[in-house]
Structures are given as C-alpha cells and as structure tokens.
C-alpha positions in Angstrom: -15.9 5.7 14.8 -17.1 9.3 14.2 -15.7 10.7 11.0 -16.1 13.7 8.7 -13.5 12.6 6.1 -11.7 9.4 4.9 -8.2 9.4 3.6 -6.6 6.3 2.0 -3.2 5.1 1.2 -2.9 4.0 -2.5 -0.3 1.2 -3.0 -1.6 -2.1 -1.7 -4.6 -0.4 -0.1 -6.5 0.8 -3.2 -4.2 -0.4 -6.0 -2.0 -3.4 -6.5 -0.2 -5.3 -9.2 -2.2 -8.5 -9.8 0.5 -10.2 -11.8 3.3 -9.5 -9.3 3.3 -12.6 -7.1 2.6 -15.1 -10.0 5.5 -13.5 -11.8 7.8 -14.0 -8.8 6.7 -17.5 -8.3 7.2 -18.3 -12.0 10.9 -17.1 -11.8 11.6 -19.1 -8.6 10.0 -22.2 -10.2 12.5 -21.9 -13.1 15.3 -22.0 -10.5 13.8 -25.1 -8.8 12.0 -23.4 -5.9 8.3 -23.9 -5.6 6.6 -21.7 -3.0 2.9 -21.3 -2.4 1.6 -17.9 -3.6 0.0 -17.1 -0.2 3.3 -17.7 1.7 5.3 -15.8 -0.9 2.9 -12.9 -0.7 3.0 -12.8 3.1 6.8 -12.7 3.1 6.9 -10.0 0.4 4.5 -7.9 2.4 6.4 -8.2 5.6 9.7 -7.3 3.9 8.0 -4.3 2.3 7.0 -3.2 5.8 10.6 -2.7 6.8 12.2 -1.5 3.5 11.3 2.1 2.5 10.5 2.4 -1.1 11.5 5.6 -3.0 9.1 7.4 -5.2 11.1 6.5 -8.2 12.5 3.0 -8.1 15.5 1.6 -10.0 17.1 -1.7 -10.9 19.6 -1.3 -8.0 16.8 -0.7 -5.5 14.9 -3.8 -6.6 18.1 -5.9 -6.6 18.6 -4.9 -2.9 15.0 -5.3 -2.0 14.7 -8.7 -3.7 17.9 -9.9 -2.1 16.3 -9.2 1.3 13.0 -10.8 0.2 14.8 -14.0 -1.0 16.7 -14.3 2.2 13.3 -14.2 4.1 12.4 -17.3 2.1 15.7 -19.1 2.8 17.0 -18.5 -0.7 20.5 -17.3 -1.4 20.5 -14.6 -4.1 22.8 -14.2 -7.0 23.0 -11.7 -9.9 21.4 -14.0 -12.4 18.3 -14.7 -10.2 18.0 -11.0 -9.3 18.2 -10.0 -12.9 15.5 -12.6 -13.8 13.2 -11.3 -11.1 13.7 -7.7 -12.1 13.0 -8.5 -15.8 9.8 -10.4 -14.9 8.4 -7.8 -12.5 9.3 -4.5 -14.1 6.5 -2.4 -15.5 3.7 -4.7 -14.4 0.5 -2.7 -14.5 -1.3 -1.3 -11.4 -5.0 -2.1 -11.0 -7.7 -1.4 -8.4 -8.5 -4.1 -5.9 -11.9 -5.5 -6.6 -13.2 -4.4 -3.2 -12.6 -0.7 -4.1 -16.1 -1.0 -5.7 -17.4 -0.6 -2.1 -16.2 3.0 -2.0 -18.8 4.1 -4.5 -21.4 3.8 -1.8 -19.5 6.1 0.6 -21.1 9.4 1.5 -18.1 10.9 3.4 -15.7 13.0 1.4 -12.6 11.0 0.5 -9.0 11.7 -0.3 -5.6 9.9 -0.9 -2.3 10.4 0.8 0.4 8.2 -0.7 4.1 7.8 -1.4 3.9 7.9 -5.2 5.3 9.5 -8.3 3.5 12.0 -10.5 1.2 9.3 -12.0 -0.9 8.9 -8.9 -4.0 10.8 -10.2 -4.0 8.8 -13.4 -3.8 5.5 -11.5 -6.6 6.5 -9.2 -8.8 7.3 -12.2 -9.1 3.6 -12.8 -11.2 3.2 -9.6 -14.7 3.6 -11.1 -17.5 5.6 -9.5 -15.2 7.2 -6.8 -14.3 10.9 -6.5 -11.3 11.7 -4.4 -11.5 15.3 -3.3 -7.9 15.5 -2.2 -5.0 13.6 -3.8 -1.6 14.2 -2.1 1.3 12.3 -3.7 4.7 12.5 -2.2 6.4 13.4 -5.5 4.2 16.4 -6.0 4.0 17.5 -2.3 7.8 17.1 -1.7 7.4 15.1 1.5 6.9 11.4 2.2 5.3 9.1 4.7 5.9 8.6 7.5 7.0 12.3 7.9 4.5 14.0 10.2 4.4 17.0 7.9 2.8 14.9 5.1 -0.1 14.1 7.5 -0.4 17.7 8.6 -0.8 18.7 5.0 -3.6 16.1 4.7 -5.4 17.6 7.7 -5.2 21.0 6.2 -6.5 19.8 2.9 -9.6 18.3 4.4 -10.5 21.3 6.4 -11.7 19.3 9.4 -10.0 18.4 12.7 -7.4 15.5 12.7 -9.6 13.5 15.1 -12.5 13.7 12.6 -10.4 11.9 9.9 -10.2 8.2 9.4 -7.0 7.1 7.7 -7.1 3.7 5.9 -3.9 1.9 4.9 -2.1 -1.4 4.8 1.2 -0.5 6.5 1.7 -0.2 10.3 4.9 1.8 9.7 3.8 4.1 7.0 0.1 4.5 7.6 -1.2 3.5 11.0 1.5 4.7 13.3 2.0 8.2 11.7 -1.8 8.7 11.3 -2.4 8.0 15.0 0.5 10.3 16.0 -1.2 13.0 13.9 -4.3 12.6 15.9 -6.3 10.8 13.3 -8.3 7.6 13.7 -6.9 4.7 11.7 -8.0 1.4 10.2 -5.6 -1.3 8.9 -6.4 -3.1 5.7 -5.1 -6.6 6.1 -6.2 -8.7 3.2 -3.5 -11.3 3.8 -4.4 -11.8 7.5 -0.9 -11.0 8.6 -1.9 -9.0 11.7 -4.8 -10.8 13.3 -3.3 -10.3 16.7 -2.7 -6.6 16.3 -3.9 -3.8 18.5 -5.6 -1.5 15.9 -8.9 -1.6 14.1 -8.5 -4.0 11.2 -10.4 -5.0 8.1 -9.6 -7.7 5.5 -11.7 -6.0 2.8 -12.9 -2.5 2.0 -16.4 -4.0 1.9 -16.1 -4.0 5.8 -15.2 -0.3 6.0 -18.8 1.1 6.3 -19.4 -1.1 9.4 -16.5 0.5 11.1 -17.6 4.1 10.5 
C-alpha cells in the first residue's frame, strides 16, 4: 500500500472495554448459562456489526441490543436478565488495546474518524506516545458512519487525496465498505479471527500494520 495518511476507527479498533465480556459471562453464569468467553465475544461482535449504535446510548437501547445478542446465543431474554446485564455492563471504562503501542513507531500522520460522543479526544489521550492530527467524532461533526459525508470530511481534514489514505477499522459495515466507497484504501482489524475468509486486507493486531504499508 502507498499511503500519505492513516485514519483509524476508535471503538474496538483503538479502544475497548476490557471488563465487558467477563461481566456478561458472569451475569449469564448466575442464570445457569456458561459460555466460553471467546464464543461469547464473537457473537457479541457479530451482532454489533448489524445493530447501529447511537452516539448516546440508553437503557432501552441496551435492552434491545442485548435481547438480540442473547437470541444469537440461543437464550430467551426476560426483563430480569436484561436488567442484570445492563447493571453489570453500564459505565465500564474504556482502555487502549495493548497493540496500540505499535502506533508510536508510525511516521505517517494519523487521525481518527469515529461514531462517538463528545468524550472522544479524552479517551484517545490514554493512548501513550501517539499524536492524532485529526480527530473527527460524530457527535461534534454532526454526521455518523457510514454516511459518505463523514468520510468526505476526513479526506478534507487530511489534505491529501482519498486514494492516499489508509483507513483502519474493525467493522465491515461502518469502516471498510464506506472507506472503500470513498476511494480510500482500507485494512480490517480482526483480533477475534471472525473474517479469515474475507476479501479485504486484514490484520489481527496493530503490530502487523507497518508490514501492510
């Protein structure tokens, strides 16, 4: 790939909630359902691919999302279980993935384009040794992925041509497809090995990113 700029998604590409899947597994175990963490995580990621998250979530949203998620596991939901999941998972902290340390060695200018509320810059500040020259959060910009306008704004912010930008994200729907439609190059971050048979450039760690550029 020939690139003059890198743009990253944030949620589940740069940042994640380390306690999320153990918290979900803990709730389910209390209701007599034991599911391996890797299987649980894979189903959660796949359901997240088809459900569009708002910038500001709510209890009602998570009840609906978790009902879909539980069905994907073969679990019938009820209000008590959904309330327990919401209580266990609400306000869990975001943290950088360990492999974001690899970004400190990047020489290309970097930015972030993400569906996020007004706290995006504060969350990104926890990634040590990395300077993001452009940070476009949907709540501040007023447009959300996968809207093409959001990606056009990213191209304008970088000051280079779309074909000279490599977009790195974890979602086919929200990251890879719209980036390619915008004329960018794209790399899928697939830490859970969900898309090994896909048709796009793929890495399972940001440590591998330099080798693709």
